[in-house]
N, CA, C, O and CB atoms as a CASP TS submission, in Angstrom:
PFRMAT TS
TARGET T0000
AUTHOR 0000-0000-0000
METHOD Language model
MODEL 1
PARENT N/A
ATOM      1  N   MET     1      -2.860 -21.346 -19.307  1.00  0.00           N
ATOM      2  CA  MET     1      -2.266 -20.070 -19.061  1.00  0.00           C
ATOM      3  C   MET     1      -3.095 -19.328 -18.016  1.00  0.00           C
ATOM      4  O   MET     1      -4.324 -19.371 -18.055  1.00  0.00           O
ATOM      5  CB  MET     1      -2.151 -19.265 -20.359  1.00  0.00           C
ATOM      6  N   SER     2      -2.431 -18.652 -17.089  1.00  0.00           N
ATOM      7  CA  SER     2      -3.092 -17.917 -16.021  1.00  0.00           C
ATOM      8  C   SER     2      -3.301 -16.466 -16.442  1.00  0.00           C
ATOM      9  O   SER     2      -2.408 -15.842 -17.016  1.00  0.00           O
ATOM     10  CB  SER     2      -2.270 -17.993 -14.717  1.00  0.00           C
ATOM     11  N   GLU     3      -4.491 -15.932 -16.151  1.00  0.00           N
ATOM     12  CA  GLU     3      -4.795 -14.553 -16.470  1.00  0.00           C
ATOM     13  C   GLU     3      -4.481 -13.666 -15.286  1.00  0.00           C
ATOM     14  O   GLU     3      -4.762 -14.032 -14.144  1.00  0.00           O
ATOM     15  CB  GLU     3      -6.256 -14.401 -16.882  1.00  0.00           C
ATOM     16  N   SER     4      -3.902 -12.508 -15.539  1.00  0.00           N
ATOM     17  CA  SER     4      -3.601 -11.537 -14.496  1.00  0.00           C
ATOM     18  C   SER     4      -4.847 -10.704 -14.220  1.00  0.00           C
ATOM     19  O   SER     4      -5.505 -10.235 -15.149  1.00  0.00           O
ATOM     20  CB  SER     4      -2.407 -10.632 -14.904  1.00  0.00           C
ATOM     21  N   VAL     5      -5.166 -10.521 -12.944  1.00  0.00           N
ATOM     22  CA  VAL     5      -6.334  -9.734 -12.553  1.00  0.00           C
ATOM     23  C   VAL     5      -5.847  -8.446 -11.915  1.00  0.00           C
ATOM     24  O   VAL     5      -5.049  -8.468 -10.978  1.00  0.00           O
ATOM     25  CB  VAL     5      -7.260 -10.529 -11.575  1.00  0.00           C
ATOM     26  N   GLU     6      -6.333  -7.326 -12.428  1.00  0.00           N
ATOM     27  CA  GLU     6      -5.970  -6.014 -11.887  1.00  0.00           C
ATOM     28  C   GLU     6      -6.809  -5.755 -10.640  1.00  0.00           C
ATOM     29  O   GLU     6      -8.039  -5.773 -10.697  1.00  0.00           O
ATOM     30  CB  GLU     6      -6.183  -4.880 -12.951  1.00  0.00           C
ATOM     31  N   VAL     7      -6.142  -5.516  -9.520  1.00  0.00           N
ATOM     32  CA  VAL     7      -6.820  -5.259  -8.257  1.00  0.00           C
ATOM     33  C   VAL     7      -6.664  -3.777  -7.928  1.00  0.00           C
ATOM     34  O   VAL     7      -5.581  -3.209  -8.068  1.00  0.00           O
ATOM     35  CB  VAL     7      -6.249  -6.157  -7.108  1.00  0.00           C
ATOM     36  N   ALA     8      -7.751  -3.166  -7.493  1.00  0.00           N
ATOM     37  CA  ALA     8      -7.711  -1.750  -7.140  1.00  0.00           C
ATOM     38  C   ALA     8      -6.747  -1.532  -5.975  1.00  0.00           C
ATOM     39  O   ALA     8      -6.689  -2.352  -5.058  1.00  0.00           O
ATOM     40  CB  ALA     8      -9.126  -1.234  -6.780  1.00  0.00           C
ATOM     41  N   PRO     9      -5.991  -0.434  -6.004  1.00  0.00           N
ATOM     42  CA  PRO     9      -5.062  -0.169  -4.902  1.00  0.00           C
ATOM     43  C   PRO     9      -5.801   0.140  -3.605  1.00  0.00           C
ATOM     44  O   PRO     9      -6.951   0.579  -3.620  1.00  0.00           O
ATOM     45  CB  PRO     9      -4.137   0.991  -5.259  1.00  0.00           C
ATOM     46  N   VAL    10      -5.126  -0.094  -2.487  1.00  0.00           N
ATOM     47  CA  VAL    10      -5.649   0.293  -1.186  1.00  0.00           C
ATOM     48  C   VAL    10      -5.420   1.802  -1.089  1.00  0.00           C
ATOM     49  O   VAL    10      -4.283   2.267  -1.163  1.00  0.00           O
ATOM     50  CB  VAL    10      -4.948  -0.506   0.013  1.00  0.00           C
ATOM     51  N   GLU    11      -6.500   2.560  -0.925  1.00  0.00           N
ATOM     52  CA  GLU    11      -6.384   4.013  -0.901  1.00  0.00           C
ATOM     53  C   GLU    11      -6.263   4.508   0.538  1.00  0.00           C
ATOM     54  O   GLU    11      -7.078   4.162   1.394  1.00  0.00           O
ATOM     55  CB  GLU    11      -7.593   4.666  -1.596  1.00  0.00           C
ATOM     56  N   LEU    12      -5.247   5.313   0.793  1.00  0.00           N
ATOM     57  CA  LEU    12      -5.038   5.904   2.112  1.00  0.00           C
ATOM     58  C   LEU    12      -5.481   7.353   2.042  1.00  0.00           C
ATOM     59  O   LEU    12      -5.051   8.105   1.167  1.00  0.00           O
ATOM     60  CB  LEU    12      -3.543   5.788   2.570  1.00  0.00           C
ATOM     61  N   ASP    13      -6.353   7.743   2.979  1.00  0.00           N
ATOM     62  CA  ASP    13      -6.952   9.069   2.874  1.00  0.00           C
ATOM     63  C   ASP    13      -6.610  10.029   3.998  1.00  0.00           C
ATOM     64  O   ASP    13      -7.285  11.045   4.167  1.00  0.00           O
ATOM     65  CB  ASP    13      -8.404   8.932   2.807  1.00  0.00           C
ATOM     66  N   ASP    14      -5.571   9.725   4.772  1.00  0.00           N
ATOM     67  CA  ASP    14      -5.169  10.651   5.820  1.00  0.00           C
ATOM     68  C   ASP    14      -3.672  10.526   6.063  1.00  0.00           C
ATOM     69  O   ASP    14      -2.969   9.887   5.279  1.00  0.00           O
ATOM     70  CB  ASP    14      -5.957  10.388   7.123  1.00  0.00           C
ATOM     71  N   ALA    15      -3.185  11.117   7.121  1.00  0.00           N
ATOM     72  CA  ALA    15      -1.750  11.124   7.403  1.00  0.00           C
ATOM     73  C   ALA    15      -1.219   9.762   7.832  1.00  0.00           C
ATOM     74  O   ALA    15      -0.041   9.648   8.169  1.00  0.00           O
ATOM     75  CB  ALA    15      -1.447  12.137   8.473  1.00  0.00           C
ATOM     76  N   SER    16      -2.063   8.717   7.829  1.00  0.00           N
ATOM     77  CA  SER    16      -1.590   7.388   8.218  1.00  0.00           C
ATOM     78  C   SER    16      -0.514   6.873   7.270  1.00  0.00           C
ATOM     79  O   SER    16       0.201   5.925   7.594  1.00  0.00           O
ATOM     80  CB  SER    16      -2.754   6.407   8.260  1.00  0.00           C
ATOM     81  N   TYR    17      -0.398   7.501   6.095  1.00  0.00           N
ATOM     82  CA  TYR    17       0.634   7.055   5.161  1.00  0.00           C
ATOM     83  C   TYR    17       2.031   7.289   5.722  1.00  0.00           C
ATOM     84  O   TYR    17       2.992   6.676   5.257  1.00  0.00           O
ATOM     85  CB  TYR    17       0.482   7.773   3.823  1.00  0.00           C
ATOM     86  N   LEU    18       2.158   8.161   6.707  1.00  0.00           N
ATOM     87  CA  LEU    18       3.473   8.423   7.306  1.00  0.00           C
ATOM     88  C   LEU    18       4.030   7.183   7.982  1.00  0.00           C
ATOM     89  O   LEU    18       5.245   7.030   8.102  1.00  0.00           O
ATOM     90  CB  LEU    18       3.383   9.566   8.316  1.00  0.00           C
ATOM     91  N   SER    19       3.150   6.303   8.422  1.00  0.00           N
ATOM     92  CA  SER    19       3.590   5.048   9.036  1.00  0.00           C
ATOM     93  C   SER    19       2.853   3.861   8.411  1.00  0.00           C
ATOM     94  O   SER    19       2.543   2.886   9.095  1.00  0.00           O
ATOM     95  CB  SER    19       3.357   5.080  10.568  1.00  0.00           C
ATOM     96  N   ALA    20       2.577   3.949   7.123  1.00  0.00           N
ATOM     97  CA  ALA    20       1.847   2.892   6.426  1.00  0.00           C
ATOM     98  C   ALA    20       2.682   1.620   6.385  1.00  0.00           C
ATOM     99  O   ALA    20       3.894   1.658   6.172  1.00  0.00           O
ATOM    100  CB  ALA    20       1.472   3.337   4.996  1.00  0.00           C
ATOM    101  N   PHE    21       2.008   0.492   6.595  1.00  0.00           N
ATOM    102  CA  PHE    21       2.698  -0.787   6.570  1.00  0.00           C
ATOM    103  C   PHE    21       1.808  -1.847   5.950  1.00  0.00           C
ATOM    104  O   PHE    21       0.596  -1.676   5.819  1.00  0.00           O
ATOM    105  CB  PHE    21       3.124  -1.202   7.980  1.00  0.00           C
ATOM    106  N   CYS    22       2.436  -2.934   5.575  1.00  0.00           N
ATOM    107  CA  CYS    22       1.735  -4.091   5.029  1.00  0.00           C
ATOM    108  C   CYS    22       2.269  -5.317   5.759  1.00  0.00           C
ATOM    109  O   CYS    22       3.472  -5.366   6.014  1.00  0.00           O
ATOM    110  CB  CYS    22       1.930  -4.214   3.463  1.00  0.00           C
ATOM    111  N   PRO    23       1.461  -6.300   6.108  1.00  0.00           N
ATOM    112  CA  PRO    23       0.045  -6.402   5.799  1.00  0.00           C
ATOM    113  C   PRO    23      -0.766  -5.371   6.585  1.00  0.00           C
ATOM    114  O   PRO    23      -0.444  -5.054   7.731  1.00  0.00           O
ATOM    115  CB  PRO    23      -0.459  -7.813   6.097  1.00  0.00           C
ATOM    116  N   ASN    24      -1.808  -4.861   5.961  1.00  0.00           N
ATOM    117  CA  ASN    24      -2.635  -3.858   6.638  1.00  0.00           C
ATOM    118  C   ASN    24      -3.649  -4.562   7.539  1.00  0.00           C
ATOM    119  O   ASN    24      -3.923  -5.747   7.353  1.00  0.00           O
ATOM    120  CB  ASN    24      -3.360  -2.942   5.604  1.00  0.00           C
ATOM    121  N   PRO    25      -4.199  -3.851   8.502  1.00  0.00           N
ATOM    122  CA  PRO    25      -5.106  -4.470   9.482  1.00  0.00           C
ATOM    123  C   PRO    25      -6.340  -5.153   8.891  1.00  0.00           C
ATOM    124  O   PRO    25      -6.943  -5.996   9.556  1.00  0.00           O
ATOM    125  CB  PRO    25      -5.557  -3.436  10.442  1.00  0.00           C
ATOM    126  N   LYS    26      -6.725  -4.815   7.673  1.00  0.00           N
ATOM    127  CA  LYS    26      -7.917  -5.409   7.066  1.00  0.00           C
ATOM    128  C   LYS    26      -7.622  -6.730   6.359  1.00  0.00           C
ATOM    129  O   LYS    26      -8.545  -7.399   5.896  1.00  0.00           O
ATOM    130  CB  LYS    26      -8.531  -4.437   6.084  1.00  0.00           C
ATOM    131  N   MET    27      -6.359  -7.110   6.271  1.00  0.00           N
ATOM    132  CA  MET    27      -5.995  -8.356   5.581  1.00  0.00           C
ATOM    133  C   MET    27      -6.245  -9.557   6.486  1.00  0.00           C
ATOM    134  O   MET    27      -6.033  -9.478   7.696  1.00  0.00           O
ATOM    135  CB  MET    27      -4.513  -8.324   5.135  1.00  0.00           C
ATOM    136  N   PRO    28      -6.695 -10.666   5.905  1.00  0.00           N
ATOM    137  CA  PRO    28      -6.938 -11.863   6.719  1.00  0.00           C
ATOM    138  C   PRO    28      -5.626 -12.438   7.258  1.00  0.00           C
ATOM    139  O   PRO    28      -4.573 -12.296   6.635  1.00  0.00           O
ATOM    140  CB  PRO    28      -7.682 -12.931   5.894  1.00  0.00           C
ATOM    141  N   LEU    29      -5.701 -13.079   8.403  1.00  0.00           N
ATOM    142  CA  LEU    29      -4.526 -13.639   9.064  1.00  0.00           C
ATOM    143  C   LEU    29      -3.772 -14.619   8.178  1.00  0.00           C
ATOM    144  O   LEU    29      -2.543 -14.669   8.224  1.00  0.00           O
ATOM    145  CB  LEU    29      -4.933 -14.324  10.342  1.00  0.00           C
ATOM    146  N   TRP    30      -4.487 -15.399   7.372  1.00  0.00           N
ATOM    147  CA  TRP    30      -3.824 -16.398   6.530  1.00  0.00           C
ATOM    148  C   TRP    30      -2.886 -15.771   5.498  1.00  0.00           C
ATOM    149  O   TRP    30      -1.983 -16.439   4.994  1.00  0.00           O
ATOM    150  CB  TRP    30      -4.863 -17.243   5.821  1.00  0.00           C
ATOM    151  N   SER    31      -3.095 -14.495   5.183  1.00  0.00           N
ATOM    152  CA  SER    31      -2.263 -13.854   4.168  1.00  0.00           C
ATOM    153  C   SER    31      -1.124 -13.042   4.774  1.00  0.00           C
ATOM    154  O   SER    31      -0.497 -12.236   4.087  1.00  0.00           O
ATOM    155  CB  SER    31      -3.113 -12.961   3.296  1.00  0.00           C
ATOM    156  N   SER    32      -0.859 -13.254   6.046  1.00  0.00           N
ATOM    157  CA  SER    32       0.166 -12.471   6.738  1.00  0.00           C
ATOM    158  C   SER    32       1.567 -12.757   6.216  1.00  0.00           C
ATOM    159  O   SER    32       1.867 -13.845   5.725  1.00  0.00           O
ATOM    160  CB  SER    32       0.114 -12.750   8.223  1.00  0.00           C
ATOM    161  N   HIS    33       2.396 -11.758   6.337  1.00  0.00           N
ATOM    162  CA  HIS    33       3.823 -11.853   6.034  1.00  0.00           C
ATOM    163  C   HIS    33       4.514 -10.892   6.994  1.00  0.00           C
ATOM    164  O   HIS    33       3.823 -10.145   7.687  1.00  0.00           O
ATOM    165  CB  HIS    33       4.144 -11.506   4.506  1.00  0.00           C
ATOM    166  N   PRO    34       5.830 -10.876   7.069  1.00  0.00           N
ATOM    167  CA  PRO    34       6.492  -9.936   7.982  1.00  0.00           C
ATOM    168  C   PRO    34       6.047  -8.500   7.691  1.00  0.00           C
ATOM    169  O   PRO    34       5.849  -8.129   6.534  1.00  0.00           O
ATOM    170  CB  PRO    34       8.032 -10.055   7.861  1.00  0.00           C
ATOM    171  N   ARG    35       5.894  -7.703   8.740  1.00  0.00           N
ATOM    172  CA  ARG    35       5.491  -6.311   8.560  1.00  0.00           C
ATOM    173  C   ARG    35       6.600  -5.541   7.865  1.00  0.00           C
ATOM    174  O   ARG    35       7.771  -5.640   8.229  1.00  0.00           O
ATOM    175  CB  ARG    35       5.146  -5.658   9.914  1.00  0.00           C
ATOM    176  N   VAL    36       6.212  -4.778   6.867  1.00  0.00           N
ATOM    177  CA  VAL    36       7.152  -3.930   6.140  1.00  0.00           C
ATOM    178  C   VAL    36       6.537  -2.534   6.052  1.00  0.00           C
ATOM    179  O   VAL    36       5.375  -2.381   5.676  1.00  0.00           O
ATOM    180  CB  VAL    36       7.471  -4.512   4.706  1.00  0.00           C
ATOM    181  N   TYR    37       7.324  -1.522   6.402  1.00  0.00           N
ATOM    182  CA  TYR    37       6.865  -0.137   6.295  1.00  0.00           C
ATOM    183  C   TYR    37       7.082   0.330   4.868  1.00  0.00           C
ATOM    184  O   TYR    37       8.090  -0.001   4.244  1.00  0.00           O
ATOM    185  CB  TYR    37       7.609   0.792   7.306  1.00  0.00           C
ATOM    186  N   LEU    38       6.138   1.095   4.357  1.00  0.00           N
ATOM    187  CA  LEU    38       6.097   1.445   2.948  1.00  0.00           C
ATOM    188  C   LEU    38       6.584   2.866   2.686  1.00  0.00           C
ATOM    189  O   LEU    38       6.324   3.777   3.471  1.00  0.00           O
ATOM    190  CB  LEU    38       4.698   1.282   2.423  1.00  0.00           C
ATOM    191  N   THR    39       7.285   3.042   1.587  1.00  0.00           N
ATOM    192  CA  THR    39       7.754   4.349   1.148  1.00  0.00           C
ATOM    193  C   THR    39       7.049   4.667  -0.163  1.00  0.00           C
ATOM    194  O   THR    39       7.089   3.873  -1.103  1.00  0.00           O
ATOM    195  CB  THR    39       9.319   4.380   0.985  1.00  0.00           C
ATOM    196  N   PHE    40       6.410   5.815  -0.226  1.00  0.00           N
ATOM    197  CA  PHE    40       5.644   6.214  -1.406  1.00  0.00           C
ATOM    198  C   PHE    40       6.518   6.955  -2.404  1.00  0.00           C
ATOM    199  O   PHE    40       7.442   7.678  -2.032  1.00  0.00           O
ATOM    200  CB  PHE    40       4.458   7.086  -1.003  1.00  0.00           C
ATOM    201  N   ASP    41       6.202   6.759  -3.692  1.00  0.00           N
ATOM    202  CA  ASP    41       6.944   7.472  -4.737  1.00  0.00           C
ATOM    203  C   ASP    41       6.372   8.881  -4.887  1.00  0.00           C
ATOM    204  O   ASP    41       5.470   9.271  -4.146  1.00  0.00           O
ATOM    205  CB  ASP    41       6.879   6.701  -6.096  1.00  0.00           C
ATOM    206  N   ALA    42       6.891   9.628  -5.832  1.00  0.00           N
ATOM    207  CA  ALA    42       6.476  11.021  -6.043  1.00  0.00           C
ATOM    208  C   ALA    42       5.009  11.138  -6.454  1.00  0.00           C
ATOM    209  O   ALA    42       4.421  12.215  -6.355  1.00  0.00           O
ATOM    210  CB  ALA    42       7.353  11.669  -7.102  1.00  0.00           C
ATOM    211  N   HIS    43       4.419  10.038  -6.913  1.00  0.00           N
ATOM    212  CA  HIS    43       3.010  10.034  -7.328  1.00  0.00           C
ATOM    213  C   HIS    43       2.088   9.510  -6.227  1.00  0.00           C
ATOM    214  O   HIS    43       0.894   9.316  -6.453  1.00  0.00           O
ATOM    215  CB  HIS    43       2.837   9.188  -8.587  1.00  0.00           C
ATOM    216  N   GLY    44       2.649   9.279  -5.024  1.00  0.00           N
ATOM    217  CA  GLY    44       1.842   8.797  -3.909  1.00  0.00           C
ATOM    218  C   GLY    44       1.450   7.347  -4.033  1.00  0.00           C
ATOM    219  O   GLY    44       0.383   6.950  -3.565  1.00  0.00           O
ATOM    220  N   ARG    45       2.297   6.545  -4.656  1.00  0.00           N
ATOM    221  CA  ARG    45       1.987   5.135  -4.887  1.00  0.00           C
ATOM    222  C   ARG    45       3.142   4.274  -4.398  1.00  0.00           C
ATOM    223  O   ARG    45       4.303   4.679  -4.468  1.00  0.00           O
ATOM    224  CB  ARG    45       1.702   4.867  -6.387  1.00  0.00           C
ATOM    225  N   THR    46       2.815   3.078  -3.901  1.00  0.00           N
ATOM    226  CA  THR    46       3.829   2.121  -3.477  1.00  0.00           C
ATOM    227  C   THR    46       3.278   0.714  -3.622  1.00  0.00           C
ATOM    228  O   THR    46       2.071   0.521  -3.767  1.00  0.00           O
ATOM    229  CB  THR    46       4.274   2.389  -2.019  1.00  0.00           C
ATOM    230  N   LYS    47       4.163  -0.261  -3.582  1.00  0.00           N
ATOM    231  CA  LYS    47       3.772  -1.665  -3.734  1.00  0.00           C
ATOM    232  C   LYS    47       4.519  -2.485  -2.693  1.00  0.00           C
ATOM    233  O   LYS    47       5.727  -2.318  -2.523  1.00  0.00           O
ATOM    234  CB  LYS    47       4.069  -2.191  -5.181  1.00  0.00           C
ATOM    235  N   CYS    48       3.811  -3.368  -1.997  1.00  0.00           N
ATOM    236  CA  CYS    48       4.428  -4.224  -0.991  1.00  0.00           C
ATOM    237  C   CYS    48       5.378  -5.209  -1.677  1.00  0.00           C
ATOM    238  O   CYS    48       4.990  -5.878  -2.634  1.00  0.00           O
ATOM    239  CB  CYS    48       3.345  -4.980  -0.169  1.00  0.00           C
ATOM    240  N   PRO    49       6.618  -5.302  -1.191  1.00  0.00           N
ATOM    241  CA  PRO    49       7.569  -6.226  -1.806  1.00  0.00           C
ATOM    242  C   PRO    49       7.258  -7.699  -1.514  1.00  0.00           C
ATOM    243  O   PRO    49       7.777  -8.578  -2.201  1.00  0.00           O
ATOM    244  CB  PRO    49       8.961  -5.904  -1.329  1.00  0.00           C
ATOM    245  N   TYR    50       6.427  -7.981  -0.516  1.00  0.00           N
ATOM    246  CA  TYR    50       6.081  -9.367  -0.184  1.00  0.00           C
ATOM    247  C   TYR    50       4.878  -9.876  -0.966  1.00  0.00           C
ATOM    248  O   TYR    50       4.949 -10.914  -1.623  1.00  0.00           O
ATOM    249  CB  TYR    50       5.804  -9.490   1.297  1.00  0.00           C
ATOM    250  N   CYS    51       3.767  -9.135  -0.891  1.00  0.00           N
ATOM    251  CA  CYS    51       2.522  -9.658  -1.467  1.00  0.00           C
ATOM    252  C   CYS    51       2.062  -8.916  -2.713  1.00  0.00           C
ATOM    253  O   CYS    51       1.138  -9.361  -3.393  1.00  0.00           O
ATOM    254  CB  CYS    51       1.435  -9.606  -0.441  1.00  0.00           C
ATOM    255  N   GLY    52       2.694  -7.795  -3.017  1.00  0.00           N
ATOM    256  CA  GLY    52       2.342  -7.058  -4.221  1.00  0.00           C
ATOM    257  C   GLY    52       1.149  -6.136  -4.085  1.00  0.00           C
ATOM    258  O   GLY    52       0.715  -5.546  -5.074  1.00  0.00           O
ATOM    259  N   THR    53       0.600  -5.995  -2.870  1.00  0.00           N
ATOM    260  CA  THR    53      -0.519  -5.083  -2.677  1.00  0.00           C
ATOM    261  C   THR    53      -0.064  -3.667  -3.011  1.00  0.00           C
ATOM    262  O   THR    53       0.996  -3.225  -2.569  1.00  0.00           O
ATOM    263  CB  THR    53      -1.065  -5.163  -1.223  1.00  0.00           C
ATOM    264  N   VAL    54      -0.882  -2.957  -3.802  1.00  0.00           N
ATOM    265  CA  VAL    54      -0.569  -1.588  -4.195  1.00  0.00           C
ATOM    266  C   VAL    54      -1.330  -0.638  -3.279  1.00  0.00           C
ATOM    267  O   VAL    54      -2.514  -0.833  -3.004  1.00  0.00           O
ATOM    268  CB  VAL    54      -0.928  -1.331  -5.695  1.00  0.00           C
ATOM    269  N   TYR    55      -0.634   0.384  -2.815  1.00  0.00           N
ATOM    270  CA  TYR    55      -1.220   1.420  -1.969  1.00  0.00           C
ATOM    271  C   TYR    55      -1.117   2.745  -2.704  1.00  0.00           C
ATOM    272  O   TYR    55      -0.107   3.030  -3.348  1.00  0.00           O
ATOM    273  CB  TYR    55      -0.512   1.492  -0.576  1.00  0.00           C
ATOM    274  N   GLN    56      -2.169   3.557  -2.605  1.00  0.00           N
ATOM    275  CA  GLN    56      -2.218   4.847  -3.292  1.00  0.00           C
ATOM    276  C   GLN    56      -2.751   5.888  -2.324  1.00  0.00           C
ATOM    277  O   GLN    56      -3.753   5.658  -1.646  1.00  0.00           O
ATOM    278  CB  GLN    56      -3.103   4.775  -4.577  1.00  0.00           C
ATOM    279  N   LEU    57      -2.079   7.038  -2.259  1.00  0.00           N
ATOM    280  CA  LEU    57      -2.596   8.140  -1.458  1.00  0.00           C
ATOM    281  C   LEU    57      -3.793   8.740  -2.182  1.00  0.00           C
ATOM    282  O   LEU    57      -3.776   8.909  -3.401  1.00  0.00           O
ATOM    283  CB  LEU    57      -1.498   9.219  -1.200  1.00  0.00           C
ATOM    284  N   LYS    58      -4.831   9.058  -1.417  1.00  0.00           N
ATOM    285  CA  LYS    58      -6.019   9.676  -2.000  1.00  0.00           C
ATOM    286  C   LYS    58      -5.639  11.025  -2.589  1.00  0.00           C
ATOM    287  O   LYS    58      -4.814  11.744  -2.025  1.00  0.00           O
ATOM    288  CB  LYS    58      -7.146   9.835  -0.941  1.00  0.00           C
ATOM    289  N   GLU    59      -6.232  11.366  -3.709  1.00  0.00           N
ATOM    290  CA  GLU    59      -5.943  12.641  -4.346  1.00  0.00           C
ATOM    291  C   GLU    59      -6.195  13.786  -3.365  1.00  0.00           C
ATOM    292  O   GLU    59      -7.214  13.817  -2.676  1.00  0.00           O
ATOM    293  CB  GLU    59      -6.796  12.818  -5.619  1.00  0.00           C
ATOM    294  N   GLY    60      -5.263  14.709  -3.316  1.00  0.00           N
ATOM    295  CA  GLY    60      -5.371  15.845  -2.416  1.00  0.00           C
ATOM    296  C   GLY    60      -4.558  15.688  -1.143  1.00  0.00           C
ATOM    297  O   GLY    60      -4.354  16.664  -0.421  1.00  0.00           O
ATOM    298  N   ILE    61      -4.087  14.477  -0.853  1.00  0.00           N
ATOM    299  CA  ILE    61      -3.246  14.252   0.321  1.00  0.00           C
ATOM    300  C   ILE    61      -1.838  14.719  -0.024  1.00  0.00           C
ATOM    301  O   ILE    61      -1.247  14.255  -1.000  1.00  0.00           O
ATOM    302  CB  ILE    61      -3.255  12.738   0.761  1.00  0.00           C
ATOM    303  N   ALA    62      -1.305  15.629   0.766  1.00  0.00           N
ATOM    304  CA  ALA    62       0.041  16.151   0.511  1.00  0.00           C
ATOM    305  C   ALA    62       1.058  15.067   0.831  1.00  0.00           C
ATOM    306  O   ALA    62       1.041  14.488   1.917  1.00  0.00           O
ATOM    307  CB  ALA    62       0.320  17.436   1.353  1.00  0.00           C
ATOM    308  N   HIS    63       1.932  14.799  -0.108  1.00  0.00           N
ATOM    309  CA  HIS    63       2.982  13.796   0.062  1.00  0.00           C
ATOM    310  C   HIS    63       4.307  14.522   0.232  1.00  0.00           C
ATOM    311  O   HIS    63       4.734  15.270  -0.647  1.00  0.00           O
ATOM    312  CB  HIS    63       3.034  12.808  -1.152  1.00  0.00           C
ATOM    313  N   HIS    64       4.949  14.294   1.365  1.00  0.00           N
ATOM    314  CA  HIS    64       6.227  14.937   1.655  1.00  0.00           C
ATOM    315  C   HIS    64       7.304  13.874   1.703  1.00  0.00           C
ATOM    316  O   HIS    64       7.276  12.998   2.567  1.00  0.00           O
ATOM    317  CB  HIS    64       6.172  15.730   2.988  1.00  0.00           C
ATOM    318  N   GLY    65       8.241  13.941   0.794  1.00  0.00           N
ATOM    319  CA  GLY    65       9.344  12.977   0.786  1.00  0.00           C
ATOM    320  C   GLY    65      10.337  13.286   1.881  1.00  0.00           C
ATOM    321  O   GLY    65      10.344  14.384   2.437  1.00  0.00           O
ATOM    322  N   HIS    66      11.171  12.317   2.189  1.00  0.00           N
ATOM    323  CA  HIS    66      12.189  12.508   3.232  1.00  0.00           C
ATOM    324  C   HIS    66      13.513  12.812   2.608  1.00  0.00           C
ATOM    325  O   HIS    66      14.500  13.006   3.318  1.00  0.00           O
ATOM    326  CB  HIS    66      12.306  11.276   4.128  1.00  0.00           C
TER
END
Protein backbone atom coordinates (compact mmCIF):
# COMPACT_ATOMS: atom_id res chain seq x y z
CA MET A 1 0.00 0.00 0.00
CA SER A 2 1.27 3.49 -0.89
CA GLU A 3 1.30 6.23 1.74
CA SER A 4 0.13 9.73 0.84
CA VAL A 5 2.61 12.49 1.67
CA GLU A 6 1.30 15.97 2.48
CA VAL A 7 3.34 18.58 0.61
CA ALA A 8 3.34 22.21 1.70
CA PRO A 9 1.58 24.52 -0.77
CA VAL A 10 3.55 26.91 -2.96
CA GLU A 11 2.98 30.27 -1.27
CA LEU A 12 2.53 33.35 -3.45
CA ASP A 13 3.34 36.58 -1.67
CA ASP A 14 2.61 39.33 -4.18
CA ALA A 15 0.32 40.30 -7.05
CA SER A 16 1.86 37.55 -9.22
CA TYR A 17 -1.21 35.49 -8.38
CA LEU A 18 -3.09 37.55 -10.97
CA SER A 19 -1.24 35.59 -13.65
CA ALA A 20 -0.19 32.53 -11.64
CA PHE A 21 0.46 29.42 -13.69
CA CYS A 22 1.73 25.89 -13.35
CA PRO A 23 4.28 24.47 -13.89
CA ASN A 24 5.97 27.28 -11.99
CA PRO A 25 9.48 28.45 -12.92
CA LYS A 26 11.06 26.60 -9.97
CA MET A 27 9.85 23.17 -11.14
CA PRO A 28 12.37 20.88 -12.85
CA LEU A 29 12.03 20.42 -16.61
CA TRP A 30 11.30 16.69 -16.26
CA SER A 31 8.08 17.48 -14.40
CA SER A 32 6.72 19.82 -17.07
CA HIS A 33 3.17 19.68 -18.35
CA PRO A 34 1.16 22.12 -20.49
CA ARG A 35 0.97 25.58 -18.90
CA VAL A 36 -2.31 26.19 -17.12
CA TYR A 37 -3.33 29.50 -15.56
CA LEU A 38 -4.73 29.14 -12.06
CA THR A 39 -7.91 30.53 -10.52
CA PHE A 40 -7.95 30.93 -6.74
CA ASP A 41 -10.94 30.14 -4.54
CA ALA A 42 -12.37 32.49 -1.91
CA HIS A 43 -9.73 31.25 0.57
CA GLY A 44 -6.82 32.09 -1.76
CA ARG A 45 -6.09 28.47 -2.60
CA THR A 46 -5.93 26.51 -5.86
CA LYS A 47 -4.67 23.18 -7.15
CA CYS A 48 -3.10 22.40 -10.53
CA PRO A 49 -5.36 20.03 -12.50
CA TYR A 50 -2.31 18.34 -14.10
CA CYS A 51 0.16 17.70 -11.30
CA GLY A 52 -1.81 18.47 -8.16
CA THR A 53 0.54 21.17 -6.89
CA VAL A 54 -1.32 23.34 -4.36
CA TYR A 55 -0.85 27.11 -4.41
CA GLN A 56 -1.81 29.39 -1.52
CA LEU A 57 -1.84 33.18 -1.33
CA LYS A 58 0.21 34.46 1.59
CA GLU A 59 -1.93 35.73 4.44
CA GLY A 60 -2.68 39.41 4.00
CA ILE A 61 -2.66 39.34 0.19
CA ALA A 62 -5.96 40.79 -1.03
CA HIS A 63 -7.76 38.33 -3.29
CA HIS A 64 -10.14 39.88 -5.80
CA GLY A 65 -12.41 37.52 -7.69
CA HIS A 66 -13.52 38.18 -11.25
